[in-house]
N, C-alpha and C positions, 0 to 999 in steps of 0.2 A: 588368530593374532598371536605373535610370538610373545612369550613372557619376558619382561625386561628386568634386569637386576636392579634392586633398590635396597636402601638401608633397612635393617630389621625393624626399626622404629616405625617405618612407613607402613608396614604390614598391619600393625595394630591400629594405626590411625585410619587406614583405608577400611579396615573391618568395621570400625565404629561409624565412619562416614557412610559405608555401604548400607548400614541399618537405617541411617537417617534419610536416605533418598531411594530406598529400595522400591517403594510403591511407584514413584514416577518412572524410574528406570525400567522396572518390570513391565509397566504398561506400554512403554515404547518398544520393548524388545520381544515381548511374548506375543505369539500369533493369537488371533481371536479364534474362538471355537469354530470348527468347520460347520458350514450351513447345511441343513438337511435338504430333502427334496424341495424343488422350487415350485411344486404344484400350487402352493398357496401364495406364492409371491409373484406379484405382477412385475412384468419386465420394466414398466415405467417407474415403479417404486424403486427398483434396484438402480436404474440409471440415475434417478433423482437423488438417491442417497449418495452415490459416488460423486455426482456434481456438487452436492451440498458439502461433502467433505473437502473437495477442492476449494470451494469458496471459503469455508471456515479456515482452512490453512492459509489462504491468501491474505487474511487480515492479521495473522500472527506475525509480529515483527519485533524490532528492537532487540536484536541478538547481540548485546554488548557484553561479550564474555570471551574467554580464551578460545572458544570453538566457533567464533563468529563466521569464519569462512565456510566451515562445514554446514552450519545451520542455514546460512544464506543460500548456499548451493542447493541444498535439499529443498528449501522453500521455493526457490526460483524454478527449479525443474518441475515441481508439482504444479505450480501456477500455470505453466505452459500447457498443461493438460486440459485447461478450462474450455478452449474452443472445441476440442474433441467431444467433451461431454455435452456441450450445447448442441452440437450436430447430432449426437447420439439420441438426444431427447426427441428429435424429429425423424429419427431413422426408421427403418422397416420393422414391422412386427408380424409374427412373433420371431424371437431369436432362437437359433439352434442352441442346444445344451452346452456345446463347447464355448460359445460366446458368453452364455450366462455364467459358466464356471469361471471364465477369465475375469468377468466383471466382479464376481464375488471375491476372487483373490485380490483384485485391485482395491476393492472396498476395505478388506481386512488390512492390507498393507498401508493404505492411507490412514486408517484409524490409528495404527501404531505410529505412523509418521506424525500425526497431529499431536499425540501425547508427547512425543519426543520434542517437537518444536515448541510446545507450551512450556516444557521443562527448560528449554534453552532461552525462552523469552522472559519467563517470570521466576525461574528457579535461582537458587543461590549460586553466585559466580564461584565462590570458594569451593562449595561442595562439588560442583561440576569438575573442578580440577582434582579434588581428592578422590573422586570416583572415576578417574580418567579411563581405566580399563573397561569398566562397565559401559561408560558412555561411548567409547570408540567401538566396542563390540556391538552396541545397539545401533550405531550408525551403519555398520556393516550389515547387520541383520535386516534393517529397514531397506537399505539399498538393494540387497539381494532379492528381497521379496517384491519390491517394486519392479525390478528388472525382469523377474520371472513373470509377474502379472502382465506387464506390457508385451512381453514376448508372445503371450497367448491371445492378444487382441487381434480380431479379424476386422480390418478396416472396411472391407466390402460388406460384411454382414451387418456392421453398425451404420453403414451409409456415410462414411467419412470422406470428405472431399480431398483432392490431391494435395492442396496447399497445407491443410491441417495434418494430413497423413505425414507429409514431409517433416513438419515440426515435431510430431510425436516420435517419429523414427529417430530424429536427432536427440530427443530427450532419452529415448531408450538406449541409444549408443552411449550417451553420457553416463547413464546408470551402469551400463555394462563395464565401461572403462573404470568407473569409480569402484565397482565391485572387485575388479581385477587388481587395482592399484590403491589399496586402502591408505588413508591419511595417517600420519604419525602425530603423536602429541608432543608437547614441549617439555622435555626432560628437565631442563634447567628450572622452569617455572614450578614443576611438580616438586623437585627436590628443595627449592627455596621455600616453598609453601610448607612442606613437611617440617623443615628445620625450625621455622617460626612457630608452627602449630604445636610442636612438641616441647618448646622452650617454656621455662617457668615465667610467671608474671613479672618477676623482677629481673629476668635475664636481659642483658644488653644485646640488641640485635644490630647487625651491620646496617648502617643507613642505606648503602647501595642496594642491599637485598630488599629493604622496605620500599625504596623508590621503584625498583624493578617490579615488585609485586603490585604496587598501586597502578603502574602503567599498563602492565600486561592484563591485570584483572579489570582494568578500566574503572578503578575506584578513585578517580582523581578529583572529584568534587564532593562537597558536603551532601548534595542530593544523592549521589551514588552511594555514599557510605550509609546514609539514613535508609535508603531503600534496601540495601543488603542487610542491615540490622533488622528491619521490619520483617524481611523474608525469614531470617533466622528465628525470630520469635514465632512466626506463623508455623514454621517447621516444628518448633518445640511444642506448640499447642496441639499439633497433630500427632503427638506421641513419640517423636523422635528422641534419641538419647540426649538427656540433659547435659552430660559431660561433653559431648561433641559440640553442642551449641555453645556451652560456656567457653570451651577452648577457642572456637572460632570468634566469639564475641571479644575475647581477650586479644586475638590476632587483629581484629578490626580496630581496637583501641590503640594498639601499637602503630598501625598504619596511620591512624588519625593523629596521634601525638607527633609522629614524624612529619606529617604534612603540615601540622601547625607550626613546626619550627621553620618550614619553608615559606609558609604563608600564614602569618599570625591570626588572620581573621577567620580561619577555618575553625569551626567549633564554637566561635564566639560571634554573636550577632554584630553586624557592621556598626550599629549605633553604640555598642558597649565599650569599644576600645578608644582610649584617649591618648595612646602613644603616638608620637610623631613619626611620620614615615621615615624620617632620617635617624630615628633612634635605633642604634645597632644592638641594644640590649636584648637578651633572649626573652622571648615572650613566655610568661609563666604557664606551666602545664596545669590544666584544670584538674582538681582532685576528682577521683572516680565518684565519690559520694555526691558531688555537685552536678554530675552528668545524669541526664535522663537515660535509663537503661534501654529505651527503645531507640531514640535518635542519637544518643551519645553526645548531645549538645549540653552546654551549660544551661541549667533550668532557669526560666524566667518566672514561672508560676507553678511551683511544685505543689502537688496534691497527693494525699494518701488514700489508697484504696483499702478495701475491707480486710485484706491480708496483711496490712502494715507496710507494704512497699510504697515507695514514692516515685512519681513520674511527672513529667511535664504535662500540664493539663491538656493542651491541644493534642498531644500524642496519644494519651490514654483515652481521650474522648473518641478519636478516630478508631482506635482499637475496639472499643465497646460498640461504636456505631456499626462496625463491620460484622457484628453478630457474635463476637467472642464473649464467653462468660467465665474466662479463667484469668488468673494473674499472669502477665507475660513472663515474668522472671521466675516465679516458683511453680507455675502451672497448676496451682491450687484453684479449685472452683470458688468463684466469688459468691459469698452469701447474698450480697447486694451490690448494686452499682453506684453507690454513693461515693462522692469525692470530697475529701476534707482538706482545706488549705493547710499546708505545712509551714506555719509562720516561723517556727524555730529555724528550719533549714533555709528559708528565704532570708532570714536575718544573718545567718552564717555566711551565705553566699554574698550578701551585701558587704559584710566585714572583710571577706577574702578579697573581693574586688577592690575595696578601698586600700587594703594593705598592699596590693600588687599594682596599684596605679591603673586599674581597669574600671571604666564607668559601669556601675551596676546595671544589669539588664532591666529594661522596662517591660512591665507586664502588658500583654496585649489587651486591647479593649474587649470587654466582655460583650458578647453578642446577646441581643434580646432573645428571650425564649419564645417569642411570638411564632405563630405558624409560618411555614416557608412560603405560603401564598400571600395572604394579606390580612389585615386586621378587620374587625367587625365594621368599623366605620368606613374603611376602604371598600369592603364588600358592598355595603349599603350604597356607596357612591356609584359603584358599577351597576347595581340593580336599577338605580335611578336613571342612569344613562341608557340602559337597555329598554326601559319603559318608553323613553323618547324615541329610541330606534324603532320600536314596534308601533309607534303611532302612525296615523295616516297623514300627518302634516309633513309635507316635503321638507320644509325648513328645519323641523325638529329632527327628521331622519338625517339630513345632511350634517347638522351640527353634532349629533350624537356619534355618527360614523367618524367624523373628524376627531372627536375627543378620544374614541377608542383607538384610532390610528396612532395618536400621540402617546397615549398611555402604554400601548403595547410596544412602542418603540423604546420606552425608558428603561425597563428592567425585566428580568426573568420572573420576579415576583408578580409584577403586573400581568404578564402574559399568562401565568398560571391562574391568577385570580379571575381574569376575564374568561378564560376557558372554563373554569369551574362554575362560573355564574351562568353558563349556558348561552353565551353571546354568539358562538359560532353558527348554530343553525339560523339565527336571525340574520346575521351578516350574509350567509349563503343565499337566503331568500331574496336579498336585495341586489344580488349580482346582475340580474337582467334589467335593472332600472334604467330609464332613459335619461335621468339627470346625470350629466357628465361628472360634476363634482362629487356627488354621492357615490357614483360607481368607482371613481378614483380612490375615495376614502375607504370604501368597503374592501376592494381588492388589496389595497396596501395594508389595511388592518389585518387581513388574513395572512398576508406575507409576513408581517411582524409576529403574529401569533404562531405561525408555523415553525419559528425558530425553536420554540419549546417543544420537546419531543412528544409529550402526551397530546399536544394539540394537533400534531400531524394526523394521528389516528382519528381525532374528533372531526377534523376537516374532511377527511376521506369518507367517514361513515355518515357525514351530513350530506353527502352527494354533491360536494362542491365542484368536482372536476369538470362536469359539463358546463357549469356556469362560468368557471374560470376560462375555459376554452372559448365560450361565447364572448367574453370581454376581450380575449386575445385576438379574436377575429374582427370585432366591431367597435371596440372601445377607442378612446383617445390614445395618443401616443404614450402618455404617461401611464395610463391604465394598461396598455398592451405590454409595456416594459415590465411593470410590476406583476402582471399575470405570468409572464415568462419566468420571472424570478421566483414566483410562488410555485410554479410547476417544478422548477429546479429543486427547490427546498423539499417538496413532497417526494420527488423521485429519488431522494437519498435512500428511501425504503424500497427494497427490490420489488416487492409485490406491487407497489404503486406504479412502477415503470410500465407494467403490462396494462393497468387500468388507464393510465394517461394516454398511452399509445392508442388504445382501443377507442378512446373518446374523441379522436380526430384532432389531437393537439399538434401532431407533428407537421402537417401541411401549413398550419397557421404559424408555427415557429419558423419554418423555412421561409415563409413570406416575410416575417419580421426580420430574419437574418438578411434577406435581400434588400429590403427597402426601409428598414427602421432607422431610428437615430443611432448614434454611436453606442449609447448606453443600451438601447434596445437590441442592437446586434450582439453586444456582449452577453446580455441576459439570455437571448435566444440561443447563442452558441453554447453556453454552459448547460442550459437545459437539454439541448439536443445531444451534447456529448454524453450526459448522464443517461438519457433515454436510450441511446444507441448502444449502450453496453449490453442491453438485452437484445439477443439475436433477432427476435421477431419484429423489433422496431426498425432495424436497419433497412429492410426492403421498403418500408413505408417512407422513410426519409429519402431514399434514392429515387423512388417513383414520384416523390413530391418535387424533385428537381434540385436537391441540395448540392449535388456534385458540381455543376457548372458555377454555382454561386461561390462555393468554397475555392475553386480554382481561380476564379476572378479575384477573390480576396487575397489569394496568395500573390497574384501579380501586382495588386495595388499595395505595395509595401507601406505606403503612408497611411493606410486604413487602420493600422494598429491591430489587425485581426489575424496576422499570420500565425501566431501561436495556436489560437483556437481552431483556425481552419485546418492546419496540419494535424492537430490532435484528432479531430473528427474524421479526416480522410484516412488516418492510420487505422481507425476502427472500421470504417466502411470498406476499406480495400480488401478485407478478408471475406467479404460477401461477393458471390459471383456477379450479381447485378452491379455492385459497387465498382468492381474491377473493370467491368465493361464500360461503365459511365465515365470513369476516370480516363480510360483509354480514349474514349470518344471526345473528351474535352481537351485532347492534345496537351496533357499535363506534364509529359516527361521533361521537356526543356525547362519548365518552371521548377520542377522537383530537383533537377540537377543544379539549377541556379541556387536553390536553398542549401544544398550540400556544399556548394562552393562558398557561399557568403553568409549563411544563416548562423543562428546561435547553436550551441551544442545540443540542446533539446530538439530544436527544429531539424537539425541535420539527422538526428536519430529517427524522428518521425518520417522525414522524407525518405530515408533509406528503407524504413519499414514498408512504406507504400510501394516503393519500387520492387522490393522483394516479392510482393504479391503480384504486381504487374508482370514481372519477368518470370512468370511461371504459368504453365498451361498452354492454352491454344495459341496465343499470339506471342509466345516467349521470344522467338527468334526476331520478330519485327521490333519488339520493345528493346531487346538487348542491342540490336544494331543501331536504333535511334539513340539510346543512351551512350553508346560508344562514340557516335558522331559528335555528341555534346561534350566529349572529353571527360567522361565519368571515371575512367579507370584510375587515373592519378589521384582524383578526389577520394575515391574509395580506399585507396592505399593509405592515404593520409588519415582518413576516418578510422580505419582499422588500427592505426597506431595510437591516435590521440583522442578518439571520441569517448563518449560515455560507454559503460559496459554493454548496454543494449545496442548502442550505435556501432560498436566494434563487431558485435555478433552479426548484425544486419549487413555491415560492409563486407565481412568475410563471406557470408552467404552469397552476396551479389558477385563478389570477385570469383568465387568458385564457378558460378553459372556463366559469368563472362568468359572465364578461361576455357570452359567446355565449349562455349559457343565459338570462340576464336579458333580453337583447335579443330572443330568440325568445319568451320569456314575454310581454314587452311587446307584441311584434308580434301574438301570438295574442289578447291582450286587446283590442287595437285592432281586429282583424278582427271579433271578437264584437260590439263596440260599433257598428262600421260596419254590420254585418248587421242588428242590432236597429233602427238608425236607418232603414235602407232599408225594413224591414218596416213601421215606423210611418208612413213617408211614403206607403206603398202602400195603407194602410187608408182606408176611408171615414170621415167624421166620426162616424157612428153606431157603427161598430165600435170606433173609438178611445174613444168615450164609455163603451161597455160594458166595454172592457178596463180603462179607468181606474177605473171603479166596482169591478170585481173586484179590482184591485190595492189599492184603499182598504180593501176588506173583509178582504183577507189581512193587511194591516198591523194591523188592529184585533183579529184573532183572538187573539194572545197575551194580550190583556187579559181575555178571557172567563172564564178559570178564577178570576179574583179578584173577579168580580161578586157582590154580596151576594144576588142573586136566584137563585143556583144552589146546590144542595146541595154539601157538602164531598165531595171525591173522596179515597178512601183507597187 
């Protein structure tokens, strides 16, 4: 990367900032140690590790910083490798050494990419700009390593299908193009940031520069500023230079003061200002001593920590709860974690508010120090309910199940308390009951309990899935609806997708999707969508007959299920059996209709389905049918104004359509040329005979209407 000219003051600032983010940047740019001989490493473990890295990268998001486009592009390209890794899991074994080496290189490149993306998601927005040279170089290093790793992948040896191969080849081409044409950073942003960074605390900064910084750094809300401040203190606690953090904190204060002049309520709780909206007077700047060093807000409940520093109670409690044992401002180790109210400062803040016409901030209500689950009396109440649930009396069971259902619906504390009390195994044992009301209460109680994360594991380990599937197959409509919703809740955990699919849930969900109530169809669709994310469940759903049902739901626009049906079809269309089933259902006219009249998201999913259909064995047939439906102009419009994914799918389809039309035109030209050559090779008498025969054939359709022939019945 070419070195760019910059003021001498920026070199010092960049050097300091480099020390502050060196760990994160080095992790993103430095290659992992080369792996040794693979004799001890199973192929499956290596493939699983690469797939796991892709999945971990897929959940990293919220790149709200000056490099958002670069981070989003890198994340999007890596996510597109997921189907390849899913197919590689089921691919041939053993693998040649060349393929193992390529997978190792891909694993190492992805590990570096994950570190870089984490830095982009949770790192300081300001430091990312101060360290622009290191960040841009890291992007180039990661891009180059990923491009080289993908170049070494053998699709045949990994058993990758044609459609997935095409997608990965597109990703590889994008990485190659990005490597050859590196992005450039924003010089104006960097120089503006450096000028403010190096200015003194009392220096007056051009408001236009502060406005530009707040917009480009996406520090436009109080939440953005608080988050940046918290990250800075995290960096300081990690041993980064205090001078750098102090300078950036001062820069943040300047941005916040500027924003306060534009919007007076920033930095002051909405309930604390008594100024009229029509009052044009300048809102007073909050003194630094009255601001919390973490949030930069006017303190409502100032407390003193053991180092003598004062913070807003809520902010320092979050800091301590996160496991820190240092003072955020001084980085001294805290001898203890006691918090002492600062009554003097609270009084001074109240006096300042009164003198400046600002309503004094109200202290937040103090939360009880009771356990996060429930009190002893509440726990006893739950135990009493469980005793009735365990009785042999049907009425007691029904009443207790109904009470647990209602309690679990009310709050997270109740859900935790009920789970801790051991209710889940008892509820699971009652799933096969023949009493309709009890069964409805039980499965709905499990649904409500599953919202609490720890209860998901308890429900699974209690062996609930077969019982829930039993209710899904044979229960009342309400019980079936809530069984489907429970399976959806449990399937959020990836490992549970496999277990639920193996328990026979998918055919029952497909049946509910086809003949259930409106709510039942919705619950079944959301559960099926989640389950079919796992490759092994796609075939089960297709063989259960889901595709004709989905296509029919697409045609019944009044069903309110178009969104869900298309989302599931988009997932299933990547499976060979799914593609064949969609083709057999004559879905192309319907899909083209969605692209013509559907919502932006539905157009995107319809195009994604067509991309898979118009590839492979019946490509020519499907392209010809889509052309007859007038898809070309619709794709051109989608490529111009659709979602990002919709545009990509439209462009892919247009490229295939253009190749198809070109081949068709070429074939027609060949036929005409052959006919012309044959005509030229004929003698004059042969040509005359052929012309007379052609004339006779042209007149044949007129014969049945001749008045000299009897009517044909």
